[in-house]
C-alpha positions, 0 to 999 in steps of 0.5 A: 875182200870177199863179200859179206854174207848177212847175219842177224845183228843184235845192239849192245847197249849195256855190258858187263865185264866179268873181270877186273884190273887193265883188261877190265879198264882196256875194254870198258874204253872201247865200249865207251868209244861205241856208246856202250854203257859199262857195267863193273863187278868186284870183290870185297875191298875193291870198292875203289878199284880203278874199274869200278870208278871208271865204269857206268855201273858197278855191283858187289859180287861177294867173296863167297867160297873162292874168288868172286869172279869165278862165281857164274850164279852171282855175276848172271844174277848181276847182269839181270838186275843191271839189264845187261845186253852182253858180257865180256869175260877179258882173259883168266877167271871164266874166260875159257870156260864153256860152262860160263859161255853156255850159261850166258847164252841160255840166260839170253846174254850176248857172249863177247868171244868165241862160242862154246863149242870152239871152247870145248874142242880147243880148251882140252889139249889132247882134243886140239892136237887130234883137230890140228893132225886133222887140219893137217898142222903138226903138233909137237910129238906127244900123247894123243890121251891123258896120262893117268898114273905114275907108272904110264908117265914113267913108261910113255916118257921113256917111250918119247925120250926126255926131256918131257914136257907135262902139261894140263889139258885145260887152261894155259898161261903156263899153268899146269906145266912142268918139264922132267929132264931126267927119270928122277925128276918125273914123279915131281914134274907129274905130281905139280902139273896135275895138282896146279891144274886141277886147282886152276882148271878144276881138271887135273889131267895132263898129257906129255909133250917132247920138250924142244931144246931152245924153241922160239914161242911164236904165236898167230892172232886170228879172228873168225868173222861172223860169215865163216872167214877167218883173217890172220894178223902178223905173228907175235914172239913171245920167247922171253918167259920165266916159268913158262910165263911170258915177260917180253912180247914182240911183233913181228919176229925177227926170224919169220920171213914173209914166206914162213909168216904165210905158212903160219897164217895158213896153218892158223886159218886151217885151225880155227876154220876146222874148229868153225871159230868166230871172234878172237883167238890165238894160235900158238906155235913153237918154232925149232932152230931148223925153222920148223914149226909145231903146234902147241894150243889155241887160246880161246880169248883176247890175249894179254899181248893183243896190244902190241899187234893193235900198235903194228896194224891200227886195228882195235881188237876188242872193237872188232869182237863187240862187232863179231858179237853184234854181227857185223862185219869186220873192218880189216881191209885184208884177210892177211894182214901185214906188220907196219913198224915194231912194237914191244910189250914189257909186263911190269910185275910187282916181283923182285927179279933179283929174288927169283921173281917173289911177287910182293903185294905191296900198296903203291905210294906213287906211280910216275908212268912214261909218255911220249911218242909210240909209248902205251901203258895199259894199267888199272893201279894209281898212286895209293893203291894196293896190289892184292896177293889175291891176283896176279902181280901184274902193274901194268903193260908198257908198249912202244911202238917204232918204225923199226925194231931198233927204234922200238928198243930204244924207245922202250929203254926210255920208257923203263928208266921213265918209269917210277913205282915206289915202295913195290919192287917191280920187274923194270931192272929185269927188262932193262938188263935183257934189252942191253944184252946183244943177243937180244938186240940181234933178234936172237931169242928162245924161251931158255933165254933167261937160262942162257944169260942168267949171269948177264941179266940177274949178277948184281941185280936188285929191285929199286926198293932194295937198298944196294948198299948193305953198309948203307942199309945198316945206317940212316940213308943218305938225304937227297937235296937239290943245290944251286951254284951260279945257275948250275942244278945240283943233285946231292946226297947228304949223309948223317941227317937226323933219322926224322929229317930222313924219314920225311925227306926221303920215305922211298930209302927209308922204305928200302930199309924196311923192305931189305929187313923183310926180304932177309926174314923170307927164308928164315927168322933165325936159326932154328925157324923158317918163315913164310916169304908172303901171304898164301896158301900152302900147296904142299908139306913135305916133311913131318917132325922128326925128319932129317933133312939137308940144306936145300931140301924141300920142305913145303910149297907156298903159292902166292899170286899165282906163283908157287914158291918152294920153301927150301931148307937153309940148313941140314938138321932135325924137324923140330916143328912143322907149323903149317898143314896142306890148304892153309893160309899164311901171312908173311913171316908165319912160322912154317917149319922149325929146324934144330941144327 
């Protein structure tokens, strides 16, 4: 290990976490282990949130305009009043906003994360691509500048060739990302990507890349030490995705050999050094079927899936973030770390995978989390908590470790079965289906895995909160009862019990009946009215009164819990009523459009 150069040491005694949910709790736990007091912030209605109750102190931000966790002025005001030394942004919200970093440092606080100049250079995907080329790392073939008009888009797409990936120059996490497979799809992909980029990142600029068929999504965690060294961690594979958002991550990748790992790590290190990067970041690559890899982007923050890297290395990445921010050397024993065993993370979301992963902001009546050797659950939700429709639908991150990949998969399957969440559909059944697919078990994964194995994953799939038998849904659900005969225990179900007894003995089944009714109303309330599937905001209205529409034609787009839901016409007819306009907030069941057959 190279000799560490002395740098100025700065103590962190009181830390404000400018975030919420499980990442806020995860940061606080490490801070408390290091003797650092924690300061939570929260929005209206979050007074009893877990991160608020766990922190040393907590302060209301107040909603104001937009999401409270985006209010830089108010966050800094709280930090001053609470005598904070430092601010940790977590991920999402302001975590990759260089303006926030400048404001934090100008106010005299330590920012626990990468420097503003790195965010400015890497946060813009076009400048990051140029940096990669200068560092000798090949990006995916595409444009060097933003594409501004649909006329330019058509010309450039024809030059690159279809399919085309339309990507926001700012941000990440699958936001502002659309794919056009044909020239006919290009205008919609172009407009949708620009609109989403503007909403999430306040920057509508997009660029084009060749869409690589069936790649693996491989990423390398890097750590920039205060003395200028950059340490590379073992790669993570994040190929199981829906809508370009990760659902299952694992480390190491089944196809990355020690030689390929060294090449990936070297490329990641060169990029980080070229950006004068410090603290934690992740360099993301696409690995094609020929074993060639291409640079995609650098996420200048700690990532959701940092947990699996911790499991195979034994290092607390957030603790290393604090040490770097304080000017202390890392505790790593090598500049190139190798994995010990295998780790997998499944994101448990309050979504119905049987209904195109539709999010469901619900109150969780009860939660039973899996435990045992090699099992980790990062979560902020407990029994009785409500999943807010203002934020993403993540319930928890379930992580398992094994000496081998097979052992990690077996432990994950057992943990998913043990995981109980009542009164909200979840992605748990989806994860179990994926784990049982032979190709996944063999390590044959790629970003279009869900499309390729659609039938095996989704046929007959229903969430636990939705009854599986339509006939049972139209009558009283069975009552579970426990019987014992000659010392032998039996679980039985009794049909025909009075409704009152059913409601008290089996509230989950009773809720399932109610939930199914809600699901049926998600698309059409009767033969005429098309209603909102949940609370959200209307992003686009594509029809007008008097317009003729065909079955399956796009009526409008409603954003709910950071997901865009395309509302389609259930049948052909004439639009009689348009009940919403762009930017309007709607609740579940709100009539969006009425169609006369």
